[in-house]
C-alpha positions in Angstrom: 0.0 -0.1 0.0 1.8 3.3 -1.1 2.3 6.2 1.5 3.0 9.7 0.8 4.8 11.8 3.1 4.6 15.7 3.4 6.9 17.9 5.2 6.0 21.6 6.1 8.6 23.8 7.4 9.3 27.7 6.7 11.9 30.4 7.3 11.0 33.8 8.6 12.6 37.1 7.1 16.1 38.4 7.8 15.8 40.8 10.7 18.7 42.6 10.1 17.9 43.7 6.6 14.2 44.8 7.6 15.7 46.9 10.7 18.1 48.5 8.0 15.0 49.2 5.7 13.0 50.5 8.7 16.0 52.9 9.5 16.2 54.3 5.7 12.2 54.9 5.8 12.4 56.9 9.3 15.5 58.9 7.8 13.5 59.9 4.7 10.4 60.7 6.7 12.4 63.1 9.1 14.0 65.1 6.3 10.7 65.3 4.6 9.2 66.9 8.0 12.0 69.2 7.9 11.5 70.2 4.2 8.1 71.1 5.5 9.1 73.1 8.1 11.7 75.1 6.1 8.7 75.7 3.6 6.4 77.0 6.4 9.0 79.9 7.9 9.3 80.9 4.0 5.7 81.4 4.1 5.7 83.4 7.1 8.7 85.5 6.0 6.4 86.6 2.8 3.5 87.6 4.9 5.6 90.0 7.1 7.1 91.6 4.2 3.7 91.9 2.6 2.4 93.4 5.7 5.5 95.6 5.8 4.7 96.9 2.4 1.3 97.9 3.1 2.3 100.0 5.7 4.8 101.7 3.8 2.2 102.6 1.1 -0.2 104.1 3.6 2.5 106.4 5.1 3.6 107.4 1.5 -0.1 108.3 0.9 -0.3 110.4 4.3 2.8 112.1 3.6 1.5 112.8 -0.1 -1.3 114.7 1.0 0.4 116.8 3.7 3.0 118.0 1.7 1.6 117.5 -2.0 1.9 121.2 -3.1 5.4 121.9 -1.7 7.4 118.4 -2.2 6.3 117.4 -5.4 9.6 116.2 -6.6 10.5 114.8 -3.3 7.6 112.6 -3.2 8.2 111.1 -6.7 11.7 110.4 -5.6 10.5 108.8 -2.7 7.8 106.9 -4.7 10.7 105.8 -7.1 12.5 104.2 -4.3 9.8 102.8 -2.8 8.5 101.3 -6.2 12.3 99.7 -6.3 12.0 98.2 -3.2 8.5 96.8 -4.0 10.1 95.1 -7.2 12.9 93.7 -5.2 10.7 92.1 -2.7 8.6 90.7 -5.3 11.4 89.2 -7.2 12.7 87.5 -3.8 9.3 86.2 -3.1 9.2 84.6 -6.6 12.5 82.9 -5.9 11.3 81.7 -2.5 7.9 80.5 -4.1 10.3 78.5 -6.5 12.4 77.3 -3.8 9.3 76.0 -2.2 8.1 74.1 -5.3 11.2 72.4 -5.5 11.2 71.0 -1.7 7.7 70.2 -2.5 9.0 68.1 -5.5 11.7 66.4 -3.3 9.4 65.4 -0.6 7.1 63.9 -3.5 10.1 62.1 -4.7 10.7 60.7 -1.1 7.2 59.3 -1.0 7.7 57.5 -4.2 10.9 56.0 -3.0 9.2 54.9 0.0 6.6 53.1 -1.7 9.0 51.5 -3.9 10.8 50.1 -0.9 7.5 48.7 0.5 6.6 47.1 -2.9 10.2 45.7 -2.8 9.7 44.2 0.6 6.4 42.7 -0.4 8.0 41.1 -3.5 11.0 39.5 -1.0 8.5 38.1 1.1 6.8 36.4 -2.0 10.1 35.4 -2.9 10.7 33.7 0.7 7.5 31.9 0.6 8.3 30.1 -3.1 11.8 29.3 -1.6 9.9 27.7 1.3 7.8 25.6 -0.8 10.8 24.6 -3.2 12.6 23.7 0.0 9.4 21.6 0.9 9.3 19.8 -2.4 12.9 19.2 -2.1 12.5 17.4 1.2 9.7 15.4 -0.3 11.6 14.3 -2.9 14.7 13.4 -0.9 12.5 11.5 1.1 11.1 9.7 -1.7 14.8 9.0 -2.7 15.7 7.6 0.8 12.7 5.3 0.9 13.8 3.9 -2.6 17.1 3.2 -1.1 15.8 1.5 1.8 13.3 -0.6 -0.3 16.4 -1.6 -2.3 18.3 -2.3 0.9 15.5 -4.2 2.3 15.3 -6.4 -1.2 18.9 -7.1 -0.6 18.3 -8.1 2.8 15.5 -10.5 2.3 17.8 -12.1 -0.6 20.4 -12.9 2.0 17.8 -14.4 4.2 16.5 -16.6 1.7 19.8 -17.7 0.9 20.6 -18.4 4.9 17.4 -20.4 5.2 18.5 -22.6 1.9 21.8 -23.0 3.6 20.0 -23.9 7.1 17.9 -26.5 5.5 20.8 -28.2 3.4 22.7 -28.4 6.5 19.9 -29.8 8.6 19.6 -32.6 5.4 23.0 -33.3 5.8 22.8 -33.7 9.7 20.0 -36.1 8.9 22.3 -38.1 6.5 24.9 -38.1 8.8 22.8 -39.4 11.6 21.5 -42.2 9.4 24.8 -43.2 8.7 26.1 -43.5 12.0 23.1 -45.6 13.1 23.5 -47.9 10.0 27.3 -48.2 11.1 26.4 -48.8 14.7 24.0 -51.6 13.5 26.7 -53.1 11.1 29.4 -53.4 13.9 26.7 -55.0 16.3 26.0 -57.8 13.8 27.5 -61.3 14.5 30.9 -61.8 13.0 31.4 -58.2 12.7 35.0 -56.9 13.9 35.2 -54.7 16.7 36.0 -51.3 15.7 35.2 -51.9 12.0 34.6 -49.2 10.0 30.8 -48.3 8.9 29.9 -47.5 5.6 30.8 -44.1 4.0 33.3 -43.7 7.0 30.6 -43.2 9.8 33.1 -43.4 12.6 36.7 -44.0 13.3 37.8 -47.5 14.6 36.9 -47.9 18.1 35.5 -44.5 18.5 32.4 -43.9 20.4 29.3 -43.1 18.1 28.3 -39.4 18.3 25.0 -38.0 19.3 23.4 -36.2 16.4 22.5 -32.6 17.0 18.8 -32.0 17.2 17.2 -31.3 13.8 14.2 -29.3 13.2 11.0 -31.6 12.9 9.6 -30.9 9.2 6.2 -29.2 9.2 6.8 -27.8 12.9 5.5 -24.2 13.2 7.8 -21.6 14.5 7.5 -21.0 18.2 4.9 -18.4 19.1 5.6 -15.3 21.3 4.5 -15.4 24.6 0.8 -14.0 25.2 0.5 -10.3 25.9 -1.6 -8.7 28.4 -3.8 -7.2 25.9 -7.5 -7.0 25.4 -9.2 -10.2 23.5 -10.3 -9.0 20.0 -10.4 -9.5 16.3 -7.7 -7.0 15.9 -5.4 -8.3 18.5 -5.9 -11.8 17.0 -5.1 -10.6 13.3 -2.1 -8.6 14.8 -0.7 -11.7 16.6 -0.8 -13.8 13.3 1.3 -11.0 11.7 4.0 -11.0 14.5 4.1 -14.6 14.9 4.3 -15.5 11.2 7.7 -13.5 11.5 9.0 -15.4 14.5 11.9 -17.2 14.1 13.1 -20.8 15.6 15.0 -20.6 19.0 18.0 -22.4 17.9 20.2 -22.8 14.8 21.3 -26.3 12.8 24.3 -26.2 15.3 21.8 -26.3 18.2 23.0 -23.1 19.9 20.6 -20.4 20.9 19.9 -17.2 18.4 21.1 -14.2 19.7 18.0 -11.5 19.8 18.3 -9.4 16.5 16.7 -5.9 15.6 13.3 -5.9 14.5 12.6 -6.7 11.2 11.9 -3.3 9.2 9.4 -5.3 6.8 7.3 -6.1 10.1 7.3 -2.5 11.4 6.1 -1.3 8.0 3.3 -4.1 8.2 2.3 -3.3 11.8 1.9 0.6 10.8 0.1 -0.2 7.9 -2.4 -2.5 9.8 -3.1 0.0 12.6 -4.0 2.4 9.8 -5.9 0.3 7.9 -7.9 -1.0 11.0 -8.5 2.5 11.9 -9.7 3.7 8.8 -11.9 0.5 8.4 -13.5 0.9 12.0 -14.6 4.4 11.1 -12.3 6.0 13.9 -11.6 9.7 14.2 -8.2 9.2 16.1 -5.4 6.7 16.7 -3.5 6.9 20.1 -0.2 5.2 20.3 0.7 5.5 23.6 4.2 4.0 24.9 4.2 2.6 28.0 6.4 0.5 30.6 5.7 -2.6 29.4 5.1 -2.2 25.8 2.7 -0.1 23.6 -0.9 0.5 23.8 -3.0 1.2 20.9 -6.4 3.0 21.1 -9.1 4.2 18.4 -11.5 6.9 19.0 -14.7 5.5 17.5 -18.2 7.1 17.7 -16.5 9.7 20.1 -15.4 7.0 22.6 -11.8 5.9 23.2 -11.4 2.0 22.8 -8.1 -0.1 23.7 -7.8 -2.4 20.5 -4.2 -4.2 20.9 -1.2 -4.0 22.9 2.4 -5.3 21.3 6.0 -5.9 22.7 8.2 -3.2 24.2 10.9 -3.7 21.6 8.5 -2.4 18.8 7.3 0.6 20.3 10.1 2.7 19.4 10.5 1.5 15.9 6.7 1.9 15.1 6.9 5.5 16.6 10.1 6.4 14.3 8.2 4.8 11.1 5.4 7.0 11.5 7.8 10.1 12.1 9.4 9.2 8.9 6.3 8.9 6.8 5.2 12.6 8.3 8.3 14.0 7.5 10.1 14.4 11.3 13.5 13.2 12.4 12.8 9.3 13.5 15.7 9.8 16.1 13.9 12.2 18.1 11.1 9.5 19.0 12.8 8.4 22.4 13.8 12.0 23.9 12.5 14.7 21.8 12.7 17.9 24.0 9.3 19.3 23.0 5.8 18.3 21.0 6.0 18.3 17.4 3.4 18.2 14.6 3.6 16.6 11.0 0.9 15.3 8.2 0.8 12.4 5.6 -1.4 11.2 3.1 -2.4 7.3 2.9 -4.7 5.2 0.6 -6.9 2.7 2.2 -9.3 0.7 0.0 -8.9 3.4 -2.7 -9.9 6.2 -0.5 -7.1 9.1 0.3 -7.1 9.9 4.0 -5.1 12.7 5.6 -3.4 11.9 8.8 -2.4 14.8 11.3 0.3 13.8 13.5 1.0 15.3 16.8 3.9 14.1 19.2 3.8 14.6 23.1 7.0 13.3 25.2 6.5 11.3 28.2 8.6 9.1 30.4 8.5 6.1 28.1 9.1 8.1 24.9 6.9 10.1 22.3 2.9 9.5 22.3 1.7 9.8 19.0 -2.0 11.1 18.2 -3.3 10.7 14.6 -6.3 12.4 13.3 -8.0 10.5 10.4 -9.6 13.2 7.9 -11.2 11.3 4.8 -10.8 13.5 1.7 -13.7 11.6 0.1 -16.1 11.7 3.1 -19.7 11.6 2.2 -21.3 14.8 1.5 -24.4 15.2 3.5 -27.6 17.5 2.3 -29.6 19.3 4.6 -32.4 16.9 4.7 -29.7 13.8 5.6 -28.5 15.5 8.9 -31.5 14.1 10.8 -33.4 17.5 11.5 -37.1 17.8 11.6 -38.6 19.4 8.6 -39.4 22.5 10.6 -35.7 23.0 11.7 -34.6 22.2 8.1 -36.6 24.8 6.6 -35.2 27.4 9.4 -31.9 26.7 8.5 -32.2 26.8 4.8 -34.1 30.2 5.6 -31.2 31.4 7.6 -28.2 30.3 5.4 -29.7 32.0 2.6 -29.6 35.6 3.8 -27.5 37.9 1.8 -25.6 39.1 5.1 -25.0 38.2 8.5 -22.9 36.1 10.9 -23.9 32.6 11.5 -22.0 30.5 14.3 -21.8 27.0 14.6 -20.7 26.1 18.2 -19.8 22.8 20.1 -16.7 21.2 21.5 -14.2 19.7 19.5 -15.2 16.5 17.7 -19.0 17.6 17.6 -19.1 17.8 14.0 -19.2 21.6 13.3 -16.8 21.5 10.4 -19.5 18.8 8.6 -22.2 21.1 9.5 -20.6 23.9 7.7 -19.5 21.9 4.6 -23.0 20.9 4.3 -24.2 24.6 4.5 -21.6 25.5 1.9 -22.9 22.6 -0.4 -26.4 23.8 0.1 -25.3 27.5 -1.0 -22.9 26.3 -4.0 -24.2 27.7 -7.3 -22.5 29.8 -10.1 -24.1 32.8 -9.1 -22.2 32.8 -5.8 -18.6 33.4 -4.7 -17.6 31.4 -1.8 -14.3 31.6 -0.2 -13.1 29.7 2.7 -10.2 29.9 5.2 -9.4 26.9 7.0 -6.8 25.1 9.3 -6.6 22.7 7.2 -9.0 22.0 4.6 -10.7 18.7 5.5 -13.1 18.2 2.8 -12.4 19.4 -0.9 -15.8 20.9 -2.5 -15.8 21.5 -6.2 -16.9 25.1 -7.1 -15.4 26.6 -3.7 -12.3 28.4 -3.2 -10.5 26.8 -0.1 -7.5 28.1 1.3 -5.3 27.0 4.1 -4.1 29.4 6.6 -0.4 29.4 7.5 0.3 30.8 11.0 4.3 30.1 10.5 4.7 32.6 7.5 2.3 35.3 9.0 -0.6 34.4 7.1 -3.7 34.1 9.8 -7.2 34.1 9.8 -7.3 37.9 10.4 -5.0 38.4 7.7 -6.7 36.0 5.4 -10.0 37.9 6.0 -8.3 41.4 5.0 -7.4 39.3 1.6 -10.7 38.1 0.8 -12.7 41.1 1.4 -11.0 42.4 -1.8 -11.9 39.1 -3.8 -15.6 40.2 -4.3 -17.2 37.3 -2.2 -20.7 36.5 -1.5 -20.2 33.9 1.2 -17.1 33.6 3.4 -16.4 30.6 5.7 -13.8 31.2 8.8 -13.0 27.9 10.4 -12.6 29.0 13.6 -12.9 32.6 15.7 -9.6 32.4 17.8 -9.1 35.9 18.7 -10.7 39.5 19.2 -9.1 40.9 15.9 -10.5 38.0 13.9 -13.7 38.5 15.5 -14.0 42.2 14.7 -13.1 41.6 10.9 -15.6 39.1 10.5 -18.1 41.0 12.0 -17.5 44.1 9.9 -17.6 41.9 6.7 -20.9 40.4 8.0 -22.3 44.0 7.8 -21.1 44.9 4.6 -23.0 42.7 2.3 -21.6 39.1 3.1 -22.9 36.2 4.4 -20.1 34.8 6.8 -20.1 31.4 8.5 -17.8 30.4 11.4 -17.3 28.3 14.3 -16.6 29.2 18.0 -15.9 26.7 20.9 -18.7 27.0 23.4 -21.2 24.6 25.0 -24.6 26.2 23.8 -26.1 28.4 21.6 -26.6 31.3 23.9 -23.0 30.8 25.5 -21.6 32.0 22.1 -23.3 35.5 22.6 -21.4 35.9 26.0 -18.3 34.3 24.8 -18.2 37.4 22.6 -18.7 39.9 25.0 -16.1 38.1 27.4 -13.8 38.6 24.3 -14.0 42.4 24.3 -16.1 43.1 21.4 -18.7 45.9 21.5 -22.0 44.7 22.1 -23.7 47.1 19.4 -21.3 45.2 16.7 -22.5 41.6 18.1 -26.3 42.7 18.0 -26.1 44.0 14.5 -23.9 41.3 12.9 -25.1 38.0 14.6 -28.1 36.6 12.7 -28.2 32.8 14.1 -26.1 30.7 16.4 -26.5 26.8 15.9 -25.1 24.6 18.9 -24.6 20.9 18.3 -23.5 17.6 19.7 -23.0 13.8 18.5 -24.8 11.2 20.4 -24.3 7.4 19.7 -27.1 5.4 18.3 -28.5 2.5 19.4 -27.1 -0.7 17.6 -30.0 -1.7 15.4 -29.0 -5.4 15.5 -29.2 -5.9 19.3 -31.8 -3.2 20.0 -34.4 -4.0 22.8 -36.7 -2.4 24.8 -37.3 -2.2 28.6 -39.2 -0.5 31.2 -37.0 2.1 33.0 -36.2 2.0 36.9 -37.6 4.6 39.2 -34.1 6.1 39.3 -33.9 6.5 35.4 -37.7 7.9 35.6 -36.4 10.7 38.0 -33.6 11.4 35.9 -35.6 11.7 32.8 -38.2 14.1 34.5 -35.4 16.2 36.1 -33.6 16.5 32.7 -37.0 17.4 30.9 -37.6 20.2 33.5 -34.0 21.8 33.0 -34.9 21.4 29.3 -38.2 23.1 29.2 -39.9 19.9 28.1 -43.0 18.4 29.2 -42.8 14.6 29.8 -45.9 12.9 28.1 -48.1 11.0 31.0 -48.5 7.2 30.9 -46.2 4.2 30.7 -42.8 5.3 29.4 -40.7 2.4 27.4 -37.0 2.7 26.8 -34.5 1.3 24.5 -31.1 -0.1 24.6 -28.6 -2.4 23.0 -27.5 -5.5 24.5 -24.1 -5.6 22.7 -23.3 -7.8 19.8 -20.2 -8.4 16.9 -21.6 -5.6 15.1 -21.1 -2.8 17.7 -18.3 -4.8 19.1 -20.3 -5.4 22.5 -21.0 -1.4 23.2 -24.8 -1.6 22.5 -24.0 1.5 20.0 -23.3 2.1 16.2 -23.2 5.4 14.4 -23.8 8.7 15.8 -26.9 11.0 15.7 -26.9 15.0 15.6 -28.4 17.0 18.5 -29.1 20.5 17.3 -30.5 23.8 18.7 -30.8 27.0 16.9 -30.8 30.5 18.4 -32.3 33.0 16.1 -32.9 36.7 16.6 -36.2 37.1 18.5 -38.0 40.3 20.2 -35.6 41.7 22.9 -32.9 39.8 21.7 -30.7 43.1 20.3 -31.7 44.8 23.5 -30.3 42.0 25.8 -26.8 41.9 24.0 -27.0 45.9 24.5 -27.5 45.0 28.0 -24.8 42.5 28.4 -27.4 40.1 29.9 -26.1 37.0 31.2 -26.1 33.2 29.7 -29.0 32.1 31.8 -31.1 35.1 30.9 -30.7 34.7 27.3 -31.1 30.8 27.3 -34.4 31.4 29.3 -35.7 34.1 26.8 -34.7 32.1 24.0 -36.5 29.0 25.3 -39.7 30.7 25.8 -39.3 32.3 22.3 -39.6 28.8 20.8 -35.9 27.5 20.9 -35.6 23.6 21.5 -32.6 23.4 23.6 -30.1 20.5 23.0 -31.7 18.7 26.2 -35.2 18.9 24.4 -33.9 17.5 21.2 -32.3 14.6 23.1 -35.0 13.8 24.8 -36.9 13.4 21.6 -34.6 11.0 20.4 -34.4 8.9 23.7 -38.5 8.9 23.4 -38.2 7.6 19.8 -35.7 4.8 20.8 -32.7 6.6 18.7 -30.3 6.8 21.8 -30.4 6.2 25.5 -31.1 8.6 28.5 -27.5 7.7 29.6 -25.9 8.6 26.4 -27.8 11.9 26.3 -26.6 12.7 29.7 -22.9 11.8 29.1 -22.9 14.2 26.2 -25.3 17.1 26.9 -24.3 16.9 30.7 -27.8 17.5 32.0 -27.0 16.4 35.4 -25.1 19.7 36.0 
């Protein structure tokens, strides 16, 4: 089965170059400011000269009126002098104006240089990103070459092992022939008339020498000795794993009768173990694989339908090679699997039964080596329609009406693993059409949707949700999907986008729909912004469904009835009078003895109701918003869950585990 390894790494900009560029920009800005200040001083000087000119003209006219008759000639001379002075001042003013124009042109030139420097910085950043991509491609190519070399060495090793096995078999046959010859010689020597110490046929032994005891030879058809049983859960997966391991087990002795030394683990066996674990996880609908090194060996657990289950254990000698193999497949250093100083992350793609599956690796150092968790993301997972999510016709109609709004923010909330991404992809599927420009920002893209522009954020190079949203708004979008609101900056940009003619879909980690409003307030967002932008909040959970193959009805105990009534009271639901019948799963092979198989979506829709915006502006508490929403007609998570319990879809115990109605 082919495996594709992908490496993700990056390098930042040179801080020294950036520092020098910033210093140059600052120096040019200071020089431009000084030129502006000189221009201002020249203008002030010109104004003063103008005022002085006006004052002299007034004096001149007064003197002319006083001595007009007597000093006509003197006035003419004085007038000529003043006219000359005026012309000189005008020329000087013109020169100063030209100087100011030159300074202004110089300032504009400096601004153009600053803009060119900024463009060069952007170009350099793009070149760095391209270099990072080339480095990733080169690393992946190197990994493929290394894998080819390893495969060639393994092939040579297998050929050598086959030759050694043939030699062992040949020597074993020779030992049998020697033993048979010795027996024949002893029989001939013991026959009547035989001379003592006579040589037997084929030189069976020296004259008078005692017969040699042959070495024990392997019995033809005898199976190799199996490994001792492991303290592990009994199940089909453990049994199949033991078959793989025992098939590779070697005999305890060689043809000389000496004990074999313990050898290093067979690389082919480690590859088969890793492949076996990943294939079993994919076929059992697991969402996560937990590989946990322990003192006595390795424990493997799968998260199936939201519940962790121990699937198998294997020997201590294999836990480090298995983790190292997975690290190599994800492009990490395999030598750091025993004593790495910090957690690491990686990714790879595997193909199981013709389906591509993205695997996201997260390692965490423990006392016994790196613990590895692999998240499985099926690229070809089923794409649901709104009608296939298990909603009632009323809720389906409400959701369809809300997501077809031209603008506003729609939040989907719930804990990790509650199906928020699947719900958002379903909404996008329903909205996807040639008349809409839909753009997504995700970390990472979990499901490819044709006709939709999907993008991965890359925080390592500064391309965050907030940065991506700024760029998306210049892409003329109709619908924007943001994978998650993680900080105040992203939330503010998202809300601004939803108020300017865009429908924005996103997720938030809260326990209920009403809790999303209080979470946004706690992040420091303005209440008026929340009240104006939030169109609806969807909260959801996933509960396990009762296995159809072992489903049975039963009458609840008094404690269960009390629990049912208490849960109904908190959810604002009335329990119908009369006899109540519950259902459960007995446990069978189909459900691995759990009584559950598959999961069902729990949902609540908080949409704007009379007084909703006023409560946000007044910063109402979670409890007040929840009570008001239920009075306005909202069905809570607990209420939807009780409907499923009464319909025999799930159990009250499972509902309480997921929703936490006991709190």
